[in-house]
C-alpha positions as CSV (number, residue, x, y, z in Angstrom):
1,M,-41.7,46.3,49.5
2,N,-43.1,49.5,48.0
3,N,-41.4,51.7,50.6
4,I,-38.0,50.1,49.8
5,Q,-38.6,50.8,46.2
6,D,-39.5,54.3,46.9
7,F,-36.3,54.7,48.9
8,Y,-34.2,53.6,46.1
9,N,-36.1,55.7,43.5
10,I,-34.9,58.7,45.4
11,N,-31.5,57.3,46.6
12,H,-29.7,55.8,43.5
13,F,-27.4,53.4,45.0
14,P,-24.4,52.9,44.7
15,G,-24.5,56.5,43.3
16,D,-22.5,58.1,40.5
17,Y,-19.2,56.7,39.3
18,D,-16.8,56.7,36.3
19,V,-16.8,53.5,34.4
20,N,-13.3,53.9,33.1
21,Y,-12.1,54.4,36.7
22,C,-14.0,51.4,37.9
23,V,-12.4,49.3,35.1
24,S,-8.9,50.6,35.9
25,A,-9.4,49.8,39.6
26,A,-10.4,46.3,38.8
27,T,-7.6,45.8,36.3
28,N,-5.1,47.0,38.8
29,G,-6.5,44.8,41.6
30,L,-7.7,47.8,43.7
31,N,-11.3,46.6,44.1
32,P,-11.1,43.0,45.6
33,Y,-14.9,42.6,45.5
34,I,-15.1,43.3,41.8
35,N,-12.1,41.0,41.3
36,F,-13.7,38.2,43.2
37,I,-16.7,38.5,41.0
38,L,-14.8,38.7,37.8
39,D,-12.6,35.7,38.7
40,S,-15.9,33.8,39.1
41,I,-17.2,34.5,35.6
42,K,-16.2,32.6,32.5
43,K,-16.2,34.3,29.1
44,D,-19.3,32.6,27.7
45,D,-21.3,32.7,30.9
46,K,-24.9,34.1,30.8
47,V,-25.0,36.6,33.7
48,I,-27.8,38.6,35.5
49,D,-27.1,41.2,38.1
50,V,-30.1,41.3,40.4
51,G,-30.6,44.7,42.0
52,C,-28.0,46.3,39.8
53,G,-28.9,49.9,40.9
54,T,-26.9,52.4,39.0
55,G,-25.0,49.6,37.3
56,Y,-21.6,49.9,38.9
57,I,-21.0,46.1,38.8
58,T,-22.9,45.4,35.6
59,N,-21.1,48.0,33.5
60,T,-17.6,47.1,34.9
61,I,-18.2,43.3,34.1
62,A,-19.6,44.1,30.7
63,T,-16.6,46.3,29.8
64,L,-13.9,43.9,31.1
65,N,-15.4,40.4,30.4
66,Q,-17.6,41.1,27.3
67,N,-20.3,38.7,28.7
68,D,-23.8,39.1,27.7
69,I,-25.3,40.3,31.0
70,T,-28.7,41.5,32.2
71,G,-29.0,44.3,34.7
72,L,-32.3,44.0,36.7
73,D,-33.5,46.6,39.2
74,F,-36.9,47.9,40.3
75,S,-35.9,51.4,40.9
76,N,-35.2,54.5,38.7
77,A,-31.6,54.0,39.4
78,I,-31.4,51.7,36.4
79,N,-31.9,54.8,34.2
80,I,-28.5,56.1,35.3
81,A,-27.0,52.6,34.6
82,K,-28.4,52.8,31.0
83,K,-26.8,56.2,30.4
84,K,-23.5,55.0,31.7
85,S,-23.4,52.1,29.2
86,L,-24.9,53.9,26.3
87,L,-21.6,54.6,24.6
88,L,-19.6,51.7,26.1
89,N,-21.4,48.4,26.0
90,N,-23.9,46.8,23.6
91,N,-23.8,43.4,25.5
92,I,-26.1,44.5,28.4
93,T,-29.9,44.1,28.6
94,W,-31.4,46.5,31.1
95,I,-34.6,45.6,32.7
96,K,-36.6,47.7,35.2
97,E,-38.7,45.0,37.0
98,D,-39.1,43.7,40.6
99,F,-37.0,40.6,40.9
100,F,-40.0,38.6,42.3
101,N,-42.0,39.6,39.2
102,Y,-39.3,38.6,36.8
103,N,-40.6,35.6,34.9
104,N,-37.9,35.1,32.3
105,N,-37.6,31.4,31.5
106,L,-33.9,31.6,30.8
107,K,-31.4,29.9,33.0
108,Y,-28.2,31.8,34.0
109,D,-24.7,30.5,34.6
110,V,-24.0,33.3,37.0
111,I,-26.4,35.3,39.3
112,I,-25.0,38.3,41.1
113,C,-26.8,39.7,44.0
114,Q,-24.6,42.2,45.8
115,G,-26.0,44.3,48.7
116,V,-29.7,43.4,47.8
117,F,-30.6,40.2,49.5
118,H,-30.5,41.8,53.0
119,H,-33.0,44.4,51.9
120,M,-35.6,41.8,50.8
121,P,-38.3,41.2,53.5
122,N,-39.2,38.0,51.6
123,Y,-35.5,36.9,51.2
124,L,-36.5,33.2,51.8
125,D,-38.5,33.3,48.6
126,A,-35.5,34.9,46.8
127,I,-33.3,31.9,47.7
128,N,-35.9,29.5,45.9
129,K,-35.9,31.8,43.0
130,F,-32.1,32.0,42.8
131,Y,-32.1,28.2,42.7
132,E,-34.7,28.0,39.9
133,M,-32.9,30.5,37.7
134,L,-29.4,28.8,37.8
135,N,-28.2,26.3,35.4
136,H,-27.1,22.9,37.1
137,D,-23.5,24.2,37.6
138,G,-24.4,27.8,38.0
139,I,-22.8,30.1,40.5
140,L,-24.6,32.6,42.9
141,L,-22.5,35.5,43.9
142,L,-24.1,36.8,47.1
143,G,-23.2,39.9,49.1
144,V,-24.8,40.1,52.5
145,Y,-24.6,42.2,55.6
146,N,-22.5,40.9,58.4
147,K,-24.8,40.6,61.4
148,W,-22.3,41.4,64.0
149,V,-20.6,44.4,62.1
150,K,-24.2,45.9,61.6
151,I,-24.6,45.9,65.4
152,L,-21.2,47.6,65.8
153,Q,-22.0,50.0,63.0
154,K,-24.6,51.7,65.1
155,V,-21.9,53.3,67.2
156,L,-19.5,54.2,64.3
157,P,-19.0,58.0,63.7
158,L,-20.5,59.4,60.5
159,S,-17.0,60.0,59.3
160,F,-16.6,56.2,58.9
161,Y,-18.6,56.5,55.6
162,N,-16.8,57.7,52.5
163,S,-19.9,59.0,50.7
164,N,-23.3,60.3,51.6
165,I,-25.1,57.8,49.4
166,L,-23.2,55.0,51.3
167,R,-24.2,56.4,54.7
168,T,-27.9,56.9,53.6
169,D,-28.1,53.3,52.3
170,Q,-26.4,51.8,55.4
171,M,-28.4,53.8,57.9
172,L,-31.8,54.8,56.5
173,C,-33.0,51.9,54.2
174,P,-36.6,50.9,55.4
175,F,-35.6,47.3,55.8
176,E,-32.4,45.4,56.4
177,V,-31.2,42.2,58.1
178,G,-27.8,41.0,58.9
179,F,-26.6,37.4,58.8
180,S,-24.0,35.3,60.6
181,R,-21.9,32.7,58.7
182,A,-23.9,29.9,60.3
183,Q,-27.2,31.6,59.3
184,V,-26.0,31.8,55.6
185,K,-25.0,28.2,55.6
186,K,-28.4,27.2,57.1
187,L,-30.4,29.4,54.7
188,F,-28.6,28.1,51.5
189,L,-28.9,24.3,52.1
190,N,-29.6,23.7,48.4
191,F,-26.2,25.3,47.6
192,K,-22.7,24.4,48.2
193,I,-20.5,27.3,49.4
194,I,-17.3,26.9,47.5
195,N,-15.5,30.3,48.1
196,S,-15.9,33.5,49.9
197,Y,-14.4,37.0,50.2
198,P,-13.4,37.9,52.8
199,K,-12.7,34.4,54.2
200,T,-14.5,35.1,57.5
201,F,-17.4,37.2,58.4
202,D,-15.5,39.2,61.0
203,Y,-13.5,41.2,58.3
204,F,-13.6,44.9,59.2
205,P,-14.5,47.5,58.0
206,N,-16.2,45.8,55.0
207,L,-19.8,45.0,55.7
208,H,-20.4,42.4,53.0
209,L,-19.4,38.8,52.4
210,C,-19.3,37.6,48.8
211,A,-20.2,34.0,49.0
212,K,-19.7,32.0,45.8
213,T,-22.1,29.2,45.8
214,N,-23.2,26.6,43.2
215,S,-26.2,24.3,42.9
216,G,-24.2,21.2,42.2
């Protein structure tokens, strides 16, 4: 795990961004992944963003929804997230901590884990921890690599990527694993998948599925 942490201490994913632009893109429906997440969060929900990185999702949600939200990450990228929100949001709690060492006894209504689960060598333990941290009717918003697209990705030209940080994250991270739809359903037996974006795993060129699940 340390080599993954070292990787993200150097490569601050998802990189730099303008919060106002992110909010505008979400408001205008230009970022369907963010909109999928926003549509899944009620006003009074207690939310945690696991592996928040530089806080793109966390800051966008906090600005638009005004939820109390926790941004959790084990890398130095969280320092960028804090600076981004300094003048914008006072409803975010930033915590630099490894998810598996995070022992807060609070239960959450929504757990966001976007682009992180597939970089966890002990992802099976993560599933149990997600379940323990959720309220009874809580929702897990999970973004995972598509197993088949990751195979195809190996032959894609470098020009496919729209940023250096995305290319670095996709190609050089010390650990990653992709999942088929059947594998996700098998892994998350204690959850009920109630929605997803995109609707199938063969959506291209996006490499993530956002699966909305609950523990009911």
